[in-house]
C-alpha positions as CSV (number, residue, x, y, z in Angstrom):
1,X,-2.9,121.1,58.9
2,X,-5.7,120.6,56.3
3,X,-9.2,121.3,57.5
4,X,-11.4,118.2,58.2
5,X,-13.8,118.9,55.3
6,X,-10.9,118.8,52.9
7,X,-9.6,115.5,54.2
8,X,-13.0,113.9,54.1
9,X,-13.6,115.1,50.5
10,X,-10.2,113.7,49.5
11,X,-11.0,110.3,51.1
12,X,-14.4,110.2,49.5
13,X,-12.9,110.9,46.1
14,X,-10.4,108.1,46.5
15,X,-13.3,105.7,47.4
16,X,-15.3,106.7,44.3
17,X,-12.2,106.3,42.1
18,X,-11.5,102.8,43.5
19,X,-15.0,101.6,42.6
20,X,-14.2,102.4,38.9
21,X,-11.0,100.4,38.9
22,X,-10.9,96.7,37.9
23,X,-9.0,94.2,40.0
24,X,-5.3,94.4,39.4
25,X,-5.4,98.1,38.7
26,X,-3.7,100.6,40.9
27,X,-5.1,103.7,42.7
28,X,-2.7,106.2,44.2
29,X,-3.0,108.8,46.9
30,X,-1.4,112.2,46.8
31,X,2.0,112.3,45.0
32,X,1.8,108.5,44.7
33,X,2.9,108.1,48.3
34,X,0.3,105.3,48.9
35,X,-0.7,102.7,46.3
36,X,-3.8,100.5,46.4
37,X,-3.9,97.6,44.0
38,X,-7.5,96.6,43.9
39,X,-8.4,92.9,44.4
40,X,-11.3,90.5,44.2
41,X,-10.1,87.8,46.7
42,X,-10.8,87.7,50.5
43,X,-7.1,88.5,51.1
44,X,-5.7,92.0,51.9
45,X,-1.9,92.5,52.1
46,X,-0.6,95.7,53.6
47,X,3.1,96.7,53.3
48,X,3.9,99.6,55.7
49,X,7.7,99.7,55.7
50,X,8.8,98.8,52.2
51,X,8.8,102.3,50.7
52,X,11.9,104.0,49.3
53,X,10.7,107.6,48.6
54,X,12.5,110.2,50.6
55,X,11.2,113.6,49.3
56,X,13.5,116.5,50.2
57,X,10.5,118.7,51.2
58,X,9.5,116.3,54.0
59,X,11.7,116.3,57.0
60,X,12.8,113.1,58.6
61,X,10.9,111.9,61.7
62,X,12.8,113.0,64.8
63,X,11.9,109.9,66.9
64,X,10.9,106.3,66.4
65,X,12.3,103.5,64.2
66,X,13.3,104.7,60.7
67,X,14.7,101.7,59.0
68,X,13.2,100.1,55.9
69,X,11.9,96.5,55.9
70,X,14.0,95.6,52.9
71,X,12.3,93.9,49.9
72,X,8.9,93.6,51.6
73,X,7.2,95.5,48.8
74,X,8.8,93.2,46.3
75,X,7.8,90.2,48.4
76,X,4.2,91.3,48.5
77,X,4.1,91.8,44.7
78,X,5.6,88.3,44.2
79,X,3.0,86.8,46.6
80,X,0.2,88.5,44.6
81,X,1.6,87.3,41.3
82,X,1.8,83.7,42.5
83,X,-1.7,83.8,43.9
84,X,-3.0,85.3,40.6
85,X,-1.3,82.5,38.6
86,X,-2.8,79.9,40.9
87,X,-6.3,81.3,41.2
88,X,-6.7,83.9,38.4
89,X,-7.8,86.2,41.2
90,X,-6.2,89.3,42.7
91,X,-5.2,89.9,46.3
92,X,-5.8,93.5,47.5
93,X,-2.4,95.2,48.1
94,X,-1.9,98.5,50.0
95,X,1.7,99.7,49.8
96,X,3.3,102.8,51.5
97,X,5.9,104.1,49.1
98,X,7.2,106.7,51.6
99,X,10.4,105.6,53.4
100,X,9.9,104.9,57.1
101,X,12.2,107.8,57.9
102,X,9.4,110.0,56.6
103,X,6.3,108.1,57.7
104,X,5.5,105.0,59.8
105,X,2.0,104.0,58.9
106,X,2.1,101.2,61.5
107,X,1.9,103.7,64.3
108,X,-0.8,106.0,65.6
109,X,-0.9,109.3,63.7
110,X,1.1,111.5,66.1
111,X,4.1,109.2,66.2
112,X,3.6,108.2,62.5
113,X,3.7,111.6,60.9
114,X,5.0,113.8,63.8
115,X,2.9,116.8,62.9
116,X,3.6,117.1,59.1
117,X,0.3,117.8,57.4
118,X,1.3,116.2,54.1
119,X,2.5,113.0,55.8
120,X,-0.7,112.9,57.9
121,X,-2.8,112.9,54.7
122,X,-0.7,109.9,53.4
123,X,-1.2,108.1,56.7
124,X,-5.0,108.6,56.4
125,X,-4.9,107.4,52.8
126,X,-3.0,104.2,53.7
127,X,-5.6,103.2,56.4
128,X,-8.5,104.3,54.2
129,X,-7.3,102.0,51.4
130,X,-7.0,99.1,53.9
131,X,-10.5,99.8,55.2
132,X,-11.9,100.0,51.7
133,X,-10.1,96.7,50.6
134,X,-11.4,94.9,53.7
135,X,-14.9,96.2,53.2
136,X,-14.8,95.0,49.6
137,X,-13.6,91.6,50.6
138,X,-16.3,91.3,53.3
139,X,-19.0,92.4,50.8
140,X,-17.9,89.8,48.3
141,X,-16.9,86.9,50.6
142,X,-18.4,87.6,54.0
143,X,-15.0,88.0,55.7
144,X,-11.6,89.6,55.0
145,X,-8.2,88.2,55.9
146,X,-5.6,90.9,56.5
147,X,-1.8,90.3,56.4
148,X,0.3,93.2,57.5
149,X,3.7,92.2,55.9
150,X,7.0,93.2,57.6
151,X,10.6,92.0,57.7
152,X,12.7,91.3,60.8
153,X,16.4,91.1,61.4
154,X,16.4,88.8,64.4
155,X,19.1,86.1,64.7
156,X,16.7,83.2,64.4
157,X,15.6,82.9,60.7
158,X,12.0,82.1,61.3
159,X,8.7,83.7,60.2
160,X,7.1,85.5,63.2
161,X,3.3,85.5,63.3
162,X,1.8,88.3,65.2
163,X,-1.7,87.8,66.6
164,X,-1.4,90.8,69.1
165,X,0.1,88.6,71.9
166,X,3.7,89.1,72.9
167,X,6.0,86.2,73.8
168,X,5.2,86.5,77.5
169,X,1.5,86.2,76.8
170,X,2.1,83.2,74.6
171,X,4.0,81.5,77.5
172,X,0.8,81.6,79.6
173,X,-1.1,78.3,80.1
174,X,-3.6,77.1,77.6
175,X,-6.5,77.7,80.0
176,X,-5.6,81.4,80.3
177,X,-5.1,81.9,76.6
178,X,-8.5,80.5,76.0
179,X,-10.2,83.0,78.3
180,X,-12.1,86.0,77.0
181,X,-9.3,88.5,77.9
182,X,-6.9,87.0,75.4
183,X,-9.5,86.1,72.8
184,X,-10.9,89.6,72.7
185,X,-7.4,91.0,72.2
186,X,-6.6,88.6,69.5
187,X,-6.5,89.3,65.8
188,X,-8.1,85.9,65.3
189,X,-11.1,86.7,67.4
190,X,-13.5,86.4,64.4
191,X,-12.2,82.9,63.7
192,X,-12.4,81.9,67.3
193,X,-16.0,83.0,67.4
194,X,-16.9,80.8,64.4
195,X,-14.6,77.8,65.0
196,X,-14.9,74.6,67.0
197,X,-11.2,75.0,67.7
198,X,-10.0,76.8,70.8
199,X,-7.9,80.0,70.7
200,X,-4.8,78.1,71.7
201,X,-5.3,75.5,68.9
202,X,-5.6,78.3,66.4
203,X,-2.5,80.0,67.8
204,X,-0.1,77.0,67.9
205,X,-2.0,73.8,67.3
206,X,-1.7,71.4,64.3
207,X,-4.2,73.4,62.3
208,X,-2.6,76.8,63.1
209,X,-1.1,79.1,60.5
210,X,2.3,78.3,61.9
211,X,1.8,74.6,61.6
212,X,0.7,74.9,58.0
213,X,3.5,77.2,57.0
214,X,6.1,74.9,58.5
215,X,4.5,72.0,56.6
216,X,5.3,73.9,53.5
217,X,8.9,74.4,54.4
218,X,9.3,77.6,56.4
219,X,10.0,77.6,60.1
220,X,7.5,79.8,62.0
221,X,6.4,80.8,65.5
222,X,4.0,80.3,67.2
223,X,3.6,76.8,65.9
224,X,3.6,73.2,67.4
225,X,7.4,73.2,67.0
226,X,7.9,76.5,68.7
227,X,4.6,77.3,70.6
228,X,6.3,80.1,72.6
229,X,8.6,82.4,70.6
230,X,12.1,83.2,71.8
231,X,12.8,86.9,72.3
232,X,13.0,89.2,70.4
233,X,9.6,88.6,68.8
234,X,7.1,91.0,67.1
235,X,3.6,90.6,68.4
236,X,1.8,92.6,65.7
237,X,1.2,96.3,65.7
238,X,-1.1,99.2,65.1
239,X,-2.4,98.1,61.7
240,X,-3.5,94.7,62.8
241,X,-5.0,96.1,66.0
242,X,-6.9,98.8,64.2
243,X,-8.3,96.7,61.3
244,X,-8.7,93.1,62.5
245,X,-12.1,93.7,64.1
246,X,-14.3,90.7,64.6
247,X,-17.5,92.8,64.5
248,X,-16.5,94.0,61.0
249,X,-15.8,90.4,59.9
250,X,-12.1,91.1,59.6
251,X,-9.4,88.8,60.9
252,X,-5.7,88.2,60.1
253,X,-2.2,88.6,61.4
254,X,1.1,90.4,61.1
255,X,3.8,88.4,59.2
256,X,7.4,89.2,60.1
257,X,9.6,87.6,57.4
258,X,13.2,86.9,58.0
259,X,15.7,88.2,55.5
260,X,18.1,85.3,54.9
261,X,16.6,82.6,52.8
262,X,13.3,84.5,52.4
263,X,13.5,88.2,51.5
264,X,17.1,88.5,50.4
265,X,16.8,87.3,46.7
266,X,14.1,87.2,44.1
267,X,14.5,83.4,44.0
268,X,13.9,83.1,47.8
269,X,10.9,85.5,47.7
270,X,9.4,83.3,45.0
271,X,10.0,80.2,47.1
272,X,8.2,81.7,50.0
273,X,5.3,82.9,47.8
274,X,4.9,79.4,46.4
275,X,4.8,78.0,50.0
276,X,2.4,80.7,51.2
277,X,-0.2,80.0,48.5
278,X,-1.0,76.4,49.6
279,X,-0.7,77.5,53.3
280,X,-3.4,80.1,52.7
281,X,-5.5,77.7,50.7
282,X,-5.5,75.1,53.5
283,X,-5.9,77.7,56.2
284,X,-8.8,79.5,54.5
285,X,-10.6,76.2,53.8
286,X,-10.2,75.0,57.3
287,X,-11.1,78.3,59.1
288,X,-13.0,80.6,56.8
289,X,-15.1,78.0,55.1
290,X,-13.8,78.6,51.5
291,X,-10.5,78.6,49.6
292,X,-8.4,81.6,48.9
293,X,-10.3,82.0,45.7
294,X,-13.5,82.4,47.7
295,X,-15.0,79.1,46.5
296,X,-16.4,76.6,49.0
297,X,-15.0,73.1,48.6
298,X,-17.7,70.5,47.8
299,X,-16.8,68.5,50.9
300,X,-17.2,71.4,53.2
301,X,-20.5,71.7,55.1
302,X,-20.9,74.9,57.1
303,X,-18.3,77.7,57.5
304,X,-16.1,75.8,60.0
305,X,-16.2,72.2,58.8
306,X,-13.5,70.0,60.1
307,X,-12.8,68.3,56.8
308,X,-9.5,69.0,55.1
309,X,-9.7,70.6,51.6
310,X,-9.9,68.1,48.8
311,X,-7.0,69.8,47.0
312,X,-5.0,72.9,47.0
313,X,-4.7,75.7,44.5
314,X,-2.1,74.7,42.0
315,X,1.3,76.3,42.5
316,X,2.9,77.6,39.3
317,X,5.7,75.3,38.1
318,X,9.3,76.5,38.8
């Protein structure tokens, strides 16, 4: 295992390098296992399980899930392209290129790398890039919104939104979900603390992310239509729990995208990206106080005004 001073020096060098890169440019970690596409918008998208690299000198992980989330890397890049066309801005992207059989960055270090020093360094780079992206967004916009992008193979073809509450917790009564125990565990804690809406309303009400995504054509849960997800359901994992910290002005969620009619073809990935852009625009304006481009609508007074946005970011023509 590399000594701590070596690892710290490596991460510091990556940080300095990123400061010299313009938005849209890529910075890579060792052997290009981890890629950071620098952004200038308040949006950070991480892709932990879309990598395909399987170097022969790195043994497979002996335990844990080792399947790829197919086409999630391509989905993230399509989302970033559509957002750039609509806003002229760049979302931050952090992509793990190592196959999940070699590294699972959405787990704690011991399970993620299973003792391999080279893989441990890639794990640290992945999370350092996320931290740097979020810090840049907070510095520029006051808050960062993190999406940890995954793909699921469940029978129900819906988008699953993970706020760090499992299906059993989401089946609890509204009064309980609005209590501090649930709020403090939620990836939406920063929004709850700045919003006139309750935690339950943000999870599955008419102004929730699920409601807005469904309004743009993609079934989602939790949402007003499906406030309690059917099992199986992914609640959100290590990345969201580690990085969505209210005291650091970071909020967000895990998105589990179904494969049929969403991730399976380039056409379907583009359709989802074009639906996600107005969803994010409406959501950001309603709950962050500015649009996805970081600009505050003229009609908005205060960070959590109840007025709806006057318009949405234009979606590129098909």
